[in-house]
PAZAPA-4460 file (N, C-alpha, C; in steps of 0.05 Angstrom, whole numbers, plus 32768, in hexadecimal, padded with zeros to 4 digits):
% residues 136
    n_x    n_y    n_z   ca_x   ca_y   ca_z    c_x    c_y    c_z   seq   type   mol
   78D2   754A   8C76   78C9   7566   8C8C   78AC   756A   8C7F     1      X     A
   78A0   7572   8C95   787F   7581   8C92   7883   7594   8C7B     2      X     A
   786F   759C   8C69   786A   75B3   8C5E   7868   75CB   8C6B     3      X     A
   7859   75CA   8C8A   7850   75DA   8C9B   7865   75D0   8CB7     4      X     A
   7864   75E1   8CD0   7876   75E0   8CE2   786E   75EC   8CF5     5      X     A
   7870   75EA   8D12   7865   75FD   8D2E   7879   75FC   8D37     6      X     A
   787F   7611   8D40   7898   7618   8D57   7889   7627   8D6F     7      X     A
   7890   761D   8D87   7888   7632   8D9E   789D   7643   8DA4     8      X     A
   788F   765A   8DAF   78A6   7673   8DBB   7896   767A   8DCC     9      X     A
   78A2   767E   8DE4   7894   7692   8DFC   78A1   76AB   8DFD    10      X     A
   7892   76C5   8DFB   7896   76D9   8DFB   78A7   76DF   8E17    11      X     A
   78BF   76EA   8E10   78CF   76F5   8E29   78D1   7716   8E2A    12      X     A
   78D4   771E   8E44   78DD   773D   8E44   78ED   7750   8E2F    13      X     A
   7900   773A   8E2C   790A   774B   8E17   78FF   7748   8DF8    14      X     A
   78ED   773F   8DF8   78E4   7740   8DDC   78CE   7753   8DDB    15      X     A
   78CF   7764   8DEC   78B7   777B   8DEC   78BD   7798   8DF2    16      X     A
   78AD   77A4   8DEF   78B1   77C6   8DED   78AC   77CE   8E0D    17      X     A
   78A8   77E6   8E10   78A7   77F4   8E2B   788B   77E5   8E30    18      X     A
   7875   77E2   8E1C   785C   77DC   8E28   7856   77C7   8E28    19      X     A
   786A   77B5   8E2A   785F   7795   8E2D   785A   7788   8E14    20      X     A
   7865   7790   8DFC   7854   778B   8DE3   786C   7782   8DD6    21      X     A
   7862   7766   8DC4   787A   7760   8DB7   7889   7779   8DA0    22      X     A
   78A1   7778   8DA2   78AF   7793   8D8F   78AD   7783   8D74    23      X     A
   78A8   779A   8D5C   789F   7787   8D40   78B0   7775   8D3B    24      X     A
   78C9   777D   8D3B   78E0   7771   8D34   78E6   775F   8D3E    25      X     A
   78DD   7754   8D4E   78E6   773A   8D5F   78D0   7720   8D50    26      X     A
   78B5   772B   8D44   78AA   7717   8D35   78BC   7709   8D26    27      X     A
   78CB   771A   8D15   78E2   770B   8D03   78F8   76F8   8D13    28      X     A
   78FF   76FC   8D2A   790C   76EB   8D34   78FF   76D4   8D3B    29      X     A
   78E9   76D4   8D43   78D2   76B9   8D4A   78D5   76AC   8D2D    30      X     A
   78D4   76B7   8D17   78CC   76A7   8D01   78E6   769A   8CF7    31      X     A
   78FF   76A9   8CFA   7913   76A5   8CF5   7919   7684   8D08    32      X     A
   7910   768B   8D1E   7918   766D   8D2E   7902   765D   8D29    33      X     A
   78F4   765B   8D1B   78D9   7647   8D0B   78E4   763D   8CF8    34      X     A
   78F0   764B   8CE6   7901   764A   8CCA   7919   762B   8CD2    35      X     A
   7929   7638   8CE8   7940   7626   8CEC   793B   760B   8CFB    36      X     A
   791B   760A   8D10   7919   75F3   8D13   7909   75DF   8D02    37      X     A
   78FA   75F0   8CF1   78F0   75DE   8CD8   7905   75D3   8CCF    38      X     A
   791A   75D5   8CC1   7936   75CD   8CB5   793B   75BC   8CC6    39      X     A
   7947   75BE   8CDE   7953   75AD   8CEF   793C   7597   8CF2    40      X     A
   7925   7597   8CF8   790E   7582   8CF7   7916   756D   8CDF    41      X     A
   7917   757B   8CCC   791A   7566   8CB2   793C   755C   8CB7    42      X     A
   794A   7564   8CC7   796B   7558   8CC8   7979   756C   8CBD    43      X     A
   7977   757E   8CBC   7986   7596   8CA8   798D   75AB   8CBB    44      X     A
   79AC   75B0   8CC0   79B4   75C1   8CD0   79BE   75D7   8CC2    45      X     A
   79BB   75EF   8CC1   79C3   7602   8CB8   79E7   7607   8CB2    46      X     A
   79F0   7608   8CCD   7A0A   7603   8CCB   7A1B   75EB   8CBD    47      X     A
   7A0F   75D1   8CBA   7A19   75C1   8CAC   7A14   75C3   8C98    48      X     A
   79FE   75D2   8C8B   79FA   75D2   8C6B   7A0E   75E6   8C62    49      X     A
   7A1B   75FA   8C72   7A30   760F   8C68   7A4B   75FA   8C69    50      X     A
   7A4E   75F0   8C7B   7A69   75DE   8C81   7A63   75CA   8C6C    51      X     A
   7A52   75B8   8C62   7A59   75A2   8C51   7A4D   75A7   8C3B    52      X     A
   7A3F   75B9   8C38   7A2A   75B7   8C19   7A34   75DB   8C0A    53      X     A
   7A42   75E7   8C1F   7A3F   7605   8C19   7A2C   760A   8C12    54      X     A
   7A16   760F   8C1D   79FD   761F   8C18   79F0   762B   8C32    55      X     A
   79E0   7642   8C2C   79D3   764D   8C41   79BD   7652   8C34    56      X     A
   79A3   7657   8C44   7988   7664   8C41   7988   767C   8C49    57      X     A
   7984   7692   8C3C   7989   76AE   8C4A   796E   76B8   8C3D    58      X     A
   795F   76C4   8C4E   7946   76DB   8C49   7949   76ED   8C30    59      X     A
   7934   76E7   8C20   7935   76FF   8C08   7925   7713   8C05    60      X     A
   790A   7702   8C14   78F4   7720   8C11   78DF   771B   8C32    61      X     A
   78D7   7732   8C45   78CA   7728   8C50   78B0   773A   8C51    62      X     A
   7895   7735   8C57   787D   773D   8C53   7872   7734   8C6F    63      X     A
   786F   774B   8C81   785C   7749   8C9A   784B   7753   8CA1    64      X     A
   7830   7749   8CAC   7819   7757   8CB8   7812   7751   8CD1    65      X     A
   7819   776B   8CDD   7811   776F   8D00   77F9   776E   8CFD    66      X     A
   77EC   7754   8D0D   77CF   775D   8D0C   77BE   7763   8D2B    67      X     A
   77D2   774F   8D3F   77C4   7754   8D5E   77E3   7752   8D6F    68      X     A
   77E2   7760   8D85   7800   7761   8D97   77FD   7746   8DA5    69      X     A
   781A   773A   8DA2   781A   7725   8DBC   7826   7735   8DD4    70      X     A
   7828   7727   8DE9   7839   7738   8E04   7847   7729   8E12    71      X     A
   7851   7735   8E1A   7865   7724   8E37   7858   770D   8E44    72      X     A
   7869   76F8   8E3F   7864   76E3   8E49   784D   76C9   8E3B    73      X     A
   7841   76D8   8E1E   7838   76C4   8E12   7842   76B1   8E07    74      X     A
   782E   7694   8E05   7838   7681   8DF7   7833   768A   8DDE    75      X     A
   7843   7689   8DC6   783F   7685   8DA5   7847   766E   8D92    76      X     A
   783E   766A   8D8A   7843   7653   8D70   7849   7665   8D59    77      X     A
   785F   765D   8D4C   786C   7667   8D31   786C   7658   8D25    78      X     A
   785B   765D   8D0C   7853   7646   8CFD   7865   7646   8CDE    79      X     A
   7871   762F   8CCF   787C   7637   8CAF   786F   7624   8CA0    80      X     A
   7865   762E   8C86   785D   761B   8C78   7866   7626   8C58    81      X     A
   7871   7611   8C4D   7877   7618   8C38   786D   7617   8C1F    82      X     A
   7866   762C   8C11   784F   7630   8BFF   785D   762A   8BE1    83      X     A
   787A   7631   8BE1   787E   762F   8BC0   78A1   7629   8BC2    84      X     A
   78A9   760F   8BBB   78C1   7613   8BB0   78D0   7610   8B9A    85      X     A
   78D9   761F   8B90   78E8   762B   8B7A   7907   761A   8B75    86      X     A
   7919   7625   8B63   792A   761A   8B61   7940   761D   8B75    87      X     A
   7942   763A   8B7F   7953   763D   8B90   7946   7656   8BAA    88      X     A
   7931   7647   8BAA   7923   765B   8BBC   7905   7648   8BCA    89      X     A
   78FE   7657   8BDC   78E7   7651   8BE9   78D1   7667   8BF5    90      X     A
   78C0   765C   8BEE   78AA   7676   8BF6   789B   766C   8C0F    91      X     A
   789C   767A   8C2E   788A   7669   8C3E   7871   767D   8C4B    92      X     A
   7860   7671   8C50   7851   7686   8C61   7855   7682   8C87    93      X     A
   7855   7697   8C8D   785B   7694   8CAF   7849   76A1   8CBB    94      X     A
   783C   7696   8CDA   7832   76A2   8CE4   7836   76A1   8D04    95      X     A
   782B   76B2   8D11   782E   76B0   8D32   781A   76AF   8D3C    96      X     A
   780D   76A1   8D52   77F3   76A8   8D5C   77FB   76A3   8D79    97      X     A
   77E7   76A3   8D89   77F0   7694   8DA9   77E9   767B   8DB0    98      X     A
   77EE   766C   8DBC   77E4   7648   8DC2   77CD   764E   8DC3    99      X     A
   77BC   7656   8DCF   779E   7650   8DDB   7791   7660   8DC2   100      X     A
   77A2   766F   8DAE   778E   7676   8D9E   7797   767A   8D7A   101      X     A
   7784   7675   8D68   7790   7677   8D50   7788   7686   8D3D   102      X     A
   7785   769D   8D54   7786   76B8   8D3A   77A0   76BB   8D3A   103      X     A
   77AB   76C8   8D21   77C3   76D3   8D20   77C9   76EC   8D2D   104      X     A
   77E4   76EE   8D34   77EC   7705   8D41   77F9   7710   8D27   105      X     A
   780C   7703   8D18   7817   7712   8D0D   781E   76F5   8CF0   106      X     A
   7817   7700   8CDB   781E   76EF   8CC2   7833   76F4   8CAF   107      X     A
   7841   76E2   8C9D   7853   76ED   8C8B   785C   76DF   8C7C   108      X     A
   785F   76EA   8C61   786E   76D8   8C46   7886   76E1   8C43   109      X     A
   789C   76CD   8C47   78B9   76C7   8C4B   78C7   76BD   8C37   110      X     A
   78D7   76C6   8C28   78DF   76B7   8C09   7901   76AF   8C1A   111      X     A
   7908   769D   8C10   7922   7694   8C16   792C   7688   8BFB   112      X     A
   7948   7696   8BF6   7957   768A   8BE4   7976   767B   8BF3   113      X     A
   7978   7668   8BDF   798F   7654   8BE8   79A6   7660   8BD3   114      X     A
   79B5   7669   8BE3   79D3   7676   8BE0   79EC   7663   8BDF   115      X     A
   79FA   766B   8BD2   7A10   765A   8BD3   7A24   7666   8BE2   116      X     A
   7A30   765B   8C00   7A38   7670   8C1A   7A50   7679   8C0D   117      X     A
   7A5D   7676   8BFE   7A77   768A   8BF9   7A6D   769B   8BE9   118      X     A
   7A62   7699   8BCF   7A5F   76B1   8BBB   7A46   76BA   8BC2   119      X     A
   7A2C   76B2   8BCF   7A13   76BF   8BD0   7A0D   76C4   8BC1   120      X     A
   7A0A   76AF   8BAB   79FB   76B0   8B91   79E4   7699   8B8E   121      X     A
   79CC   769D   8B85   79BF   7688   8B84   79CA   766C   8B7E   122      X     A
   79C1   765A   8B87   79C5   763E   8B8A   79AF   7625   8B8F   123      X     A
   79A8   7616   8B7C   799A   7601   8B7C   798F   75F6   8B93   124      X     A
   7978   75F1   8BA3   7979   75E3   8BB5   7980   75C5   8BB5   125      X     A
   7993   75BE   8BC2   799D   759F   8BC0   797F   758D   8BC0   126      X     A
   797A   7573   8BAB   7962   7568   8BA5   7958   7560   8BC4   127      X     A
   796A   7556   8BD3   7965   7548   8BF0   7956   755B   8C04   128      X     A
   795E   7570   8C00   7955   7583   8C12   7939   7588   8C08   129      X     A
   7936   758D   8BE7   7923   7597   8BDC   790B   7583   8BDD   130      X     A
   790F   7565   8BD5   78FF   7555   8BDF   78F3   7554   8BFB   131      X     A
   7905   7555   8C11   78FC   7556   8C2C   78E2   756D   8C32   132      X     A
   78ED   7588   8C28   78D4   7598   8C2F   78BC   759A   8C22   133      X     A
   78B8   7589   8C07   78A5   758F   8BFD   788C   7571   8C05   134      X     A
   789C   7561   8C0B   7888   754A   8C16   7881   754A   8C30   135      X     A
   786B   7541   8C35   7865   7542   8C57   7867   7520   8C5D   136      X     A
***
């Protein structure tokens, strides 16, 4: 898996407010999709992780900066970059920008916890997953 990953997203009408601007909470949805695809690209499906290994990755903290608006029908790139891997957590930088413009619309730092899917207590990230995440 790559330390960084890009995922394309198109803005649909349902993503916008009455002014045609992406509603602020939808950036979190875009970022969640990119993280899911980041894992999937490395061969890890979240439903299989729950079923076969009894682990889930859950958002612990998020800090977002909204810099410029995205609008209806914009084509966006949502980026995921691993900045720190702990024993039971990951810290990711994420950003959203238009396909034809590298200036960020929204940036964020997301801390993900690896949890036991039954108890929801922190659990070490399995070695094969950790190794895959930190090697390009």
